[in-house]
FIKEZA-795420 format. One record per residue (C-alpha): x, y, z; residue in one letter. Coordinates in Angstrom, 1 decimal, padded with zeros to 4 digits. Layout:
<r><px>X</px><py>Y</py><pz>Z</pz><rest>A</rest></r>
...
END
This chain:
<r><px>029.6</px><py>030.1</py><pz>022.9</pz><rest>M</rest></r>
<r><px>032.5</px><py>032.5</py><pz>023.1</pz><rest>S</rest></r>
<r><px>034.3</px><py>031.5</py><pz>019.9</pz><rest>E</rest></r>
<r><px>035.4</px><py>034.2</py><pz>017.5</pz><rest>R</rest></r>
<r><px>033.3</px><py>034.3</py><pz>014.3</pz><rest>P</rest></r>
<r><px>036.0</px><py>032.5</py><pz>012.3</pz><rest>D</rest></r>
<r><px>036.4</px><py>029.9</py><pz>015.0</pz><rest>E</rest></r>
<r><px>032.6</px><py>029.4</py><pz>015.1</pz><rest>A</rest></r>
<r><px>032.4</px><py>029.0</py><pz>011.3</pz><rest>Q</rest></r>
<r><px>035.2</px><py>026.5</py><pz>011.5</pz><rest>G</rest></r>
<r><px>033.4</px><py>024.5</py><pz>014.2</pz><rest>T</rest></r>
<r><px>030.2</px><py>024.6</py><pz>012.2</pz><rest>R</rest></r>
<r><px>032.0</px><py>023.2</py><pz>009.1</pz><rest>E</rest></r>
<r><px>033.7</px><py>020.5</py><pz>011.1</pz><rest>R</rest></r>
<r><px>030.3</px><py>019.4</py><pz>012.5</pz><rest>I</rest></r>
<r><px>028.7</px><py>019.4</py><pz>009.0</pz><rest>L</rest></r>
<r><px>031.6</px><py>017.4</py><pz>007.5</pz><rest>S</rest></r>
<r><px>031.7</px><py>014.9</py><pz>010.3</pz><rest>S</rest></r>
<r><px>027.9</px><py>014.5</py><pz>010.3</pz><rest>A</rest></r>
<r><px>027.6</px><py>013.9</py><pz>006.5</pz><rest>E</rest></r>
<r><px>030.3</px><py>011.3</py><pz>006.6</pz><rest>T</rest></r>
<r><px>028.8</px><py>009.4</py><pz>009.6</pz><rest>L</rest></r>
<r><px>025.3</px><py>009.6</py><pz>008.2</pz><rest>F</rest></r>
<r><px>026.5</px><py>008.2</py><pz>004.9</pz><rest>A</rest></r>
<r><px>028.5</px><py>005.4</py><pz>006.5</pz><rest>E</rest></r>
<r><px>026.1</px><py>004.4</py><pz>009.3</pz><rest>C</rest></r>
<r><px>022.7</px><py>005.9</py><pz>008.7</pz><rest>G</rest></r>
<r><px>020.7</px><py>008.8</py><pz>010.2</pz><rest>F</rest></r>
<r><px>019.1</px><py>006.9</py><pz>013.1</pz><rest>E</rest></r>
<r><px>022.2</px><py>005.1</py><pz>014.2</pz><rest>T</rest></r>
<r><px>024.5</px><py>008.1</py><pz>014.5</pz><rest>V</rest></r>
<r><px>024.3</px><py>010.1</py><pz>017.7</pz><rest>S</rest></r>
<r><px>025.2</px><py>013.7</py><pz>018.4</pz><rest>L</rest></r>
<r><px>028.0</px><py>012.5</py><pz>020.5</pz><rest>R</rest></r>
<r><px>029.4</px><py>010.4</py><pz>017.6</pz><rest>D</rest></r>
<r><px>029.3</px><py>013.5</py><pz>015.5</pz><rest>I</rest></r>
<r><px>030.9</px><py>015.9</py><pz>018.0</pz><rest>T</rest></r>
<r><px>033.5</px><py>013.3</py><pz>018.8</pz><rest>G</rest></r>
<r><px>034.5</px><py>013.1</py><pz>015.2</pz><rest>A</rest></r>
<r><px>034.4</px><py>016.9</py><pz>014.8</pz><rest>A</rest></r>
<r><px>036.4</px><py>017.6</py><pz>018.0</pz><rest>G</rest></r>
<r><px>033.4</px><py>019.7</py><pz>019.3</pz><rest>A</rest></r>
<r><px>030.8</px><py>019.3</py><pz>022.0</pz><rest>N</rest></r>
<r><px>027.0</px><py>018.8</py><pz>022.0</pz><rest>V</rest></r>
<r><px>026.5</px><py>022.4</py><pz>023.0</pz><rest>A</rest></r>
<r><px>028.1</px><py>023.4</py><pz>019.8</pz><rest>A</rest></r>
<r><px>025.5</px><py>021.4</py><pz>017.8</pz><rest>V</rest></r>
<r><px>022.7</px><py>023.0</py><pz>019.8</pz><rest>N</rest></r>
<r><px>024.3</px><py>026.5</py><pz>019.2</pz><rest>Y</rest></r>
<r><px>024.8</px><py>026.1</py><pz>015.4</pz><rest>H</rest></r>
<r><px>021.8</px><py>023.9</py><pz>014.5</pz><rest>F</rest></r>
<r><px>019.4</px><py>023.5</py><pz>017.4</pz><rest>G</rest></r>
<r><px>018.8</px><py>019.8</py><pz>017.1</pz><rest>S</rest></r>
<r><px>019.9</px><py>016.6</py><pz>015.2</pz><rest>K</rest></r>
<r><px>017.0</px><py>017.0</py><pz>012.8</pz><rest>E</rest></r>
<r><px>018.1</px><py>020.5</py><pz>011.9</pz><rest>R</rest></r>
<r><px>021.7</px><py>019.3</py><pz>011.5</pz><rest>L</rest></r>
<r><px>020.4</px><py>016.7</py><pz>009.0</pz><rest>I</rest></r>
<r><px>018.6</px><py>019.5</py><pz>007.2</pz><rest>D</rest></r>
<r><px>021.8</px><py>021.6</py><pz>007.0</pz><rest>A</rest></r>
<r><px>023.7</px><py>018.7</py><pz>005.6</pz><rest>V</rest></r>
<r><px>021.1</px><py>018.2</py><pz>002.9</pz><rest>V</rest></r>
<r><px>021.0</px><py>021.9</py><pz>002.1</pz><rest>E</rest></r>
<r><px>024.8</px><py>021.9</py><pz>001.8</pz><rest>R</rest></r>
<r><px>024.5</px><py>019.6</py><pz>-001.2</pz><rest>H</rest></r>
<r><px>021.1</px><py>020.1</py><pz>-002.9</pz><rest>V</rest></r>
<r><px>021.1</px><py>023.9</py><pz>-003.1</pz><rest>V</rest></r>
<r><px>024.3</px><py>024.1</py><pz>-005.2</pz><rest>P</rest></r>
<r><px>023.0</px><py>021.2</py><pz>-007.3</pz><rest>I</rest></r>
<r><px>019.7</px><py>022.9</py><pz>-008.0</pz><rest>N</rest></r>
<r><px>021.2</px><py>026.3</py><pz>-008.8</pz><rest>H</rest></r>
<r><px>023.5</px><py>024.6</py><pz>-011.3</pz><rest>E</rest></r>
<r><px>020.6</px><py>022.8</py><pz>-012.9</pz><rest>R</rest></r>
<r><px>018.8</px><py>026.0</py><pz>-013.4</pz><rest>L</rest></r>
<r><px>021.8</px><py>027.7</py><pz>-014.9</pz><rest>K</rest></r>
<r><px>022.4</px><py>024.9</py><pz>-017.3</pz><rest>L</rest></r>
<r><px>018.7</px><py>025.0</py><pz>-018.4</pz><rest>L</rest></r>
<r><px>019.0</px><py>028.7</py><pz>-018.9</pz><rest>D</rest></r>
<r><px>021.9</px><py>028.2</py><pz>-021.3</pz><rest>R</rest></r>
<r><px>020.1</px><py>025.4</py><pz>-023.1</pz><rest>L</rest></r>
<r><px>017.0</px><py>027.6</py><pz>-023.6</pz><rest>E</rest></r>
<r><px>019.2</px><py>030.4</py><pz>-025.1</pz><rest>V</rest></r>
<r><px>021.1</px><py>028.0</py><pz>-027.4</pz><rest>S</rest></r>
<r><px>017.9</px><py>026.4</py><pz>-028.6</pz><rest>H</rest></r>
<r><px>015.8</px><py>029.5</py><pz>-028.8</pz><rest>A</rest></r>
<r><px>014.7</px><py>028.6</py><pz>-032.3</pz><rest>E</rest></r>
<r><px>013.7</px><py>025.0</py><pz>-031.5</pz><rest>G</rest></r>
<r><px>013.2</px><py>022.4</py><pz>-028.8</pz><rest>V</rest></r>
<r><px>015.9</px><py>021.2</py><pz>-026.5</pz><rest>I</rest></r>
<r><px>016.7</px><py>017.5</py><pz>-027.1</pz><rest>P</rest></r>
<r><px>015.7</px><py>015.1</py><pz>-024.3</pz><rest>I</rest></r>
<r><px>019.3</px><py>014.1</py><pz>-023.8</pz><rest>E</rest></r>
<r><px>020.5</px><py>017.6</py><pz>-023.1</pz><rest>E</rest></r>
<r><px>017.6</px><py>018.3</py><pz>-020.7</pz><rest>I</rest></r>
<r><px>018.6</px><py>015.1</py><pz>-018.8</pz><rest>L</rest></r>
<r><px>022.3</px><py>016.1</py><pz>-018.7</pz><rest>R</rest></r>
<r><px>021.4</px><py>019.5</py><pz>-017.3</pz><rest>A</rest></r>
<r><px>019.2</px><py>017.7</py><pz>-014.7</pz><rest>F</rest></r>
<r><px>021.6</px><py>014.9</py><pz>-013.7</pz><rest>L</rest></r>
<r><px>025.2</px><py>016.2</py><pz>-014.3</pz><rest>S</rest></r>
<r><px>025.2</px><py>018.6</py><pz>-011.4</pz><rest>P</rest></r>
<r><px>025.0</px><py>015.6</py><pz>-009.1</pz><rest>V</rest></r>
<r><px>028.2</px><py>014.2</py><pz>-010.6</pz><rest>L</rest></r>
<r><px>029.9</px><py>017.6</py><pz>-010.3</pz><rest>R</rest></r>
<r><px>028.9</px><py>017.8</py><pz>-006.6</pz><rest>Q</rest></r>
<r><px>030.6</px><py>014.5</py><pz>-006.1</pz><rest>I</rest></r>
<r><px>033.7</px><py>015.5</py><pz>-007.9</pz><rest>S</rest></r>
<r><px>033.9</px><py>018.8</py><pz>-005.9</pz><rest>S</rest></r>
<r><px>035.8</px><py>016.9</py><pz>-003.2</pz><rest>G</rest></r>
<r><px>033.5</px><py>017.7</py><pz>-000.3</pz><rest>K</rest></r>
<r><px>032.5</px><py>014.0</py><pz>-000.2</pz><rest>M</rest></r>
<r><px>033.9</px><py>011.0</py><pz>-002.0</pz><rest>S</rest></r>
<r><px>031.8</px><py>009.4</py><pz>-004.8</pz><rest>E</rest></r>
<r><px>031.2</px><py>006.3</py><pz>-002.7</pz><rest>E</rest></r>
<r><px>030.1</px><py>008.2</py><pz>000.4</pz><rest>L</rest></r>
<r><px>027.9</px><py>010.6</py><pz>-001.6</pz><rest>F</rest></r>
<r><px>026.2</px><py>007.7</py><pz>-003.3</pz><rest>G</rest></r>
<r><px>025.5</px><py>006.1</py><pz>000.1</pz><rest>K</rest></r>
<r><px>024.3</px><py>009.4</py><pz>001.5</pz><rest>F</rest></r>
<r><px>021.9</px><py>010.0</py><pz>-001.3</pz><rest>M</rest></r>
<r><px>020.6</px><py>006.4</py><pz>-001.0</pz><rest>G</rest></r>
<r><px>020.0</px><py>006.8</py><pz>002.7</pz><rest>R</rest></r>
<r><px>018.4</px><py>010.2</py><pz>002.2</pz><rest>L</rest></r>
<r><px>015.9</px><py>008.8</py><pz>-000.3</pz><rest>I</rest></r>
<r><px>015.3</px><py>005.3</py><pz>001.0</pz><rest>G</rest></r>
<r><px>016.2</px><py>004.9</py><pz>004.6</pz><rest>E</rest></r>
<r><px>013.9</px><py>007.1</py><pz>006.5</pz><rest>R</rest></r>
<r><px>011.3</px><py>008.7</py><pz>004.2</pz><rest>G</rest></r>
<r><px>013.2</px><py>012.0</py><pz>004.6</pz><rest>Y</rest></r>
<r><px>011.2</px><py>015.2</py><pz>003.9</pz><rest>K</rest></r>
<r><px>013.1</px><py>018.0</py><pz>002.3</pz><rest>L</rest></r>
<r><px>013.8</px><py>021.0</py><pz>004.6</pz><rest>P</rest></r>
<r><px>011.3</px><py>023.8</py><pz>004.2</pz><rest>E</rest></r>
<r><px>014.1</px><py>026.2</py><pz>003.2</pz><rest>S</rest></r>
<r><px>014.9</px><py>024.3</py><pz>000.0</pz><rest>V</rest></r>
<r><px>011.4</px><py>023.4</py><pz>-001.2</pz><rest>R</rest></r>
<r><px>010.8</px><py>026.7</py><pz>-003.2</pz><rest>P</rest></r>
<r><px>014.0</px><py>026.1</py><pz>-005.1</pz><rest>L</rest></r>
<r><px>013.0</px><py>022.4</py><pz>-005.8</pz><rest>F</rest></r>
<r><px>009.5</px><py>023.6</py><pz>-006.9</pz><rest>S</rest></r>
<r><px>011.0</px><py>026.1</py><pz>-009.3</pz><rest>L</rest></r>
<r><px>013.5</px><py>023.5</py><pz>-010.7</pz><rest>M</rest></r>
<r><px>010.6</px><py>021.0</py><pz>-011.2</pz><rest>A</rest></r>
<r><px>008.4</px><py>023.5</py><pz>-013.0</pz><rest>R</rest></r>
<r><px>011.2</px><py>024.6</py><pz>-015.3</pz><rest>R</rest></r>
<r><px>012.4</px><py>021.1</py><pz>-016.2</pz><rest>F</rest></r>
<r><px>008.9</px><py>019.7</py><pz>-016.6</pz><rest>T</rest></r>
<r><px>008.1</px><py>022.5</py><pz>-019.1</pz><rest>A</rest></r>
<r><px>011.3</px><py>021.8</py><pz>-021.0</pz><rest>A</rest></r>
<r><px>010.5</px><py>018.0</py><pz>-021.2</pz><rest>L</rest></r>
<r><px>006.9</px><py>018.8</py><pz>-022.4</pz><rest>R</rest></r>
<r><px>008.3</px><py>021.1</py><pz>-025.2</pz><rest>E</rest></r>
<r><px>010.6</px><py>018.3</py><pz>-026.3</pz><rest>S</rest></r>
<r><px>007.8</px><py>015.6</py><pz>-026.1</pz><rest>V</rest></r>
<r><px>004.5</px><py>017.5</py><pz>-026.5</pz><rest>P</rest></r>
<r><px>002.4</px><py>014.4</py><pz>-025.8</pz><rest>S</rest></r>
<r><px>003.6</px><py>014.2</py><pz>-022.2</pz><rest>L</rest></r>
<r><px>001.2</px><py>015.6</py><pz>-019.6</pz><rest>S</rest></r>
<r><px>002.6</px><py>017.6</py><pz>-016.7</pz><rest>E</rest></r>
<r><px>002.0</px><py>014.7</py><pz>-014.4</pz><rest>E</rest></r>
<r><px>003.8</px><py>012.3</py><pz>-016.8</pz><rest>A</rest></r>
<r><px>006.8</px><py>014.6</py><pz>-017.2</pz><rest>A</rest></r>
<r><px>007.1</px><py>015.0</py><pz>-013.4</pz><rest>L</rest></r>
<r><px>007.2</px><py>011.3</py><pz>-012.9</pz><rest>W</rest></r>
<r><px>009.7</px><py>010.8</py><pz>-015.7</pz><rest>R</rest></r>
<r><px>012.0</px><py>013.3</py><pz>-014.0</pz><rest>M</rest></r>
<r><px>011.5</px><py>011.4</py><pz>-010.8</pz><rest>H</rest></r>
<r><px>012.3</px><py>008.0</py><pz>-012.4</pz><rest>F</rest></r>
<r><px>015.4</px><py>009.4</py><pz>-014.1</pz><rest>S</rest></r>
<r><px>016.8</px><py>010.7</py><pz>-010.8</pz><rest>F</rest></r>
<r><px>015.9</px><py>007.3</py><pz>-009.2</pz><rest>G</rest></r>
<r><px>017.9</px><py>005.5</py><pz>-011.9</pz><rest>V</rest></r>
<r><px>021.0</px><py>007.6</py><pz>-011.1</pz><rest>M</rest></r>
<r><px>020.6</px><py>007.4</py><pz>-007.4</pz><rest>S</rest></r>
<r><px>020.2</px><py>003.7</py><pz>-007.4</pz><rest>N</rest></r>
<r><px>023.2</px><py>003.3</py><pz>-009.7</pz><rest>T</rest></r>
<r><px>025.4</px><py>005.5</py><pz>-007.4</pz><rest>L</rest></r>
<r><px>024.2</px><py>003.6</py><pz>-004.4</pz><rest>T</rest></r>
<r><px>024.3</px><py>000.0</py><pz>-005.6</pz><rest>H</rest></r>
<r><px>026.7</px><py>000.0</py><pz>-008.5</pz><rest>G</rest></r>
<r><px>029.1</px><py>-002.2</py><pz>-006.6</pz><rest>D</rest></r>
<r><px>026.4</px><py>-004.7</py><pz>-005.9</pz><rest>T</rest></r>
<r><px>025.9</px><py>-005.3</py><pz>-009.6</pz><rest>L</rest></r>
<r><px>029.6</px><py>-005.8</py><pz>-010.1</pz><rest>R</rest></r>
<r><px>029.6</px><py>-008.4</py><pz>-007.3</pz><rest>Q</rest></r>
<r><px>026.6</px><py>-010.4</py><pz>-008.4</pz><rest>I</rest></r>
<r><px>027.7</px><py>-010.4</py><pz>-012.0</pz><rest>S</rest></r>
<r><px>031.1</px><py>-011.9</py><pz>-011.2</pz><rest>G</rest></r>
<r><px>032.7</px><py>-009.1</py><pz>-013.1</pz><rest>G</rest></r>
<r><px>030.6</px><py>-009.5</py><pz>-016.3</pz><rest>R</rest></r>
<r><px>029.1</px><py>-006.0</py><pz>-015.8</pz><rest>A</rest></r>
<r><px>032.6</px><py>-004.6</py><pz>-016.2</pz><rest>G</rest></r>
<r><px>034.0</px><py>-001.7</py><pz>-014.4</pz><rest>N</rest></r>
<r><px>033.0</px><py>001.4</py><pz>-016.4</pz><rest>P</rest></r>
<r><px>034.0</px><py>004.8</py><pz>-015.4</pz><rest>S</rest></r>
<r><px>031.6</px><py>007.2</py><pz>-013.8</pz><rest>T</rest></r>
<r><px>031.4</px><py>009.2</py><pz>-017.0</pz><rest>G</rest></r>
<r><px>030.6</px><py>006.1</py><pz>-019.0</pz><rest>N</rest></r>
<r><px>027.9</px><py>005.0</py><pz>-016.6</pz><rest>I</rest></r>
<r><px>026.4</px><py>008.5</py><pz>-016.8</pz><rest>F</rest></r>
<r><px>026.1</px><py>008.3</py><pz>-020.6</pz><rest>E</rest></r>
<r><px>024.4</px><py>004.9</py><pz>-020.2</pz><rest>K</rest></r>
<r><px>021.9</px><py>006.5</py><pz>-017.7</pz><rest>I</rest></r>
<r><px>021.2</px><py>009.3</py><pz>-020.2</pz><rest>I</rest></r>
<r><px>020.6</px><py>006.8</py><pz>-023.0</pz><rest>E</rest></r>
<r><px>018.3</px><py>004.6</py><pz>-020.9</pz><rest>F</rest></r>
<r><px>016.3</px><py>007.5</py><pz>-019.5</pz><rest>C</rest></r>
<r><px>015.9</px><py>009.2</py><pz>-022.8</pz><rest>S</rest></r>
<r><px>014.6</px><py>006.1</py><pz>-024.4</pz><rest>A</rest></r>
<r><px>012.1</px><py>005.7</py><pz>-021.6</pz><rest>G</rest></r>
<r><px>010.8</px><py>009.2</py><pz>-021.9</pz><rest>I</rest></r>
<r><px>010.5</px><py>008.9</py><pz>-025.7</pz><rest>R</rest></r>
<r><px>008.6</px><py>005.6</py><pz>-025.3</pz><rest>A</rest></r>
<r><px>006.3</px><py>007.2</py><pz>-022.8</pz><rest>A</rest></r>
<r><px>005.6</px><py>009.9</py><pz>-025.4</pz><rest>G</rest></r>
<r><px>004.8</px><py>007.4</py><pz>-028.1</pz><rest>K</rest></r>
<r><px>002.4</px><py>005.6</py><pz>-025.8</pz><rest>E</rest></r>
<r><px>000.6</px><py>008.8</py><pz>-025.2</pz><rest>S</rest></r>
<r><px>000.4</px><py>009.4</py><pz>-028.9</pz><rest>D</rest></r>
<r><px>-001.1</px><py>005.9</py><pz>-029.5</pz><rest>D</rest></r>
<r><px>-003.6</px><py>006.3</py><pz>-026.8</pz><rest>A</rest></r>
END
């Protein structure tokens, strides 16, 4: 590769943007490197130079989104811990800190809401995707911090239960982002057409109730 550093960076960004759009629209397995390079105005050698392989390109696309999301999650939790230093953090606020960075990543303009929803759905459900090694330490830190916060808010929750409740909560949001249009179609419009912000509040309400109920079940047991 003989590109100048700024040209090389521009090529890398075009490949990433084209790849994430095609993966979201068509799926990881269907899209070929030639599809991606054709959309990016690059060549296969450029993918090999910048990423090494298709799998590592997928990892880079994932990293591009999940790293900023997890950093923001931790910053929001830091602020909550300071503002609630004299007491426990309400479940609703913990969930907002955990889930709202996903919405902000969507609204950043790097990928449309519809495409981001499809991308997350494919990432989670289509191919049993394993997180890149490079992001696992950050995910582990985020999971430990949020699990501890949930357990302080609902002391009867075990660490295992808190981890699963976090997982369920993200699943609710992911499924809603991915399949919200399906509900509107099958309901014949009876589900309405709420804004993303309104749907987000419904998700928080639903997940908070589930976590509280789980805590009550542990108390009764």
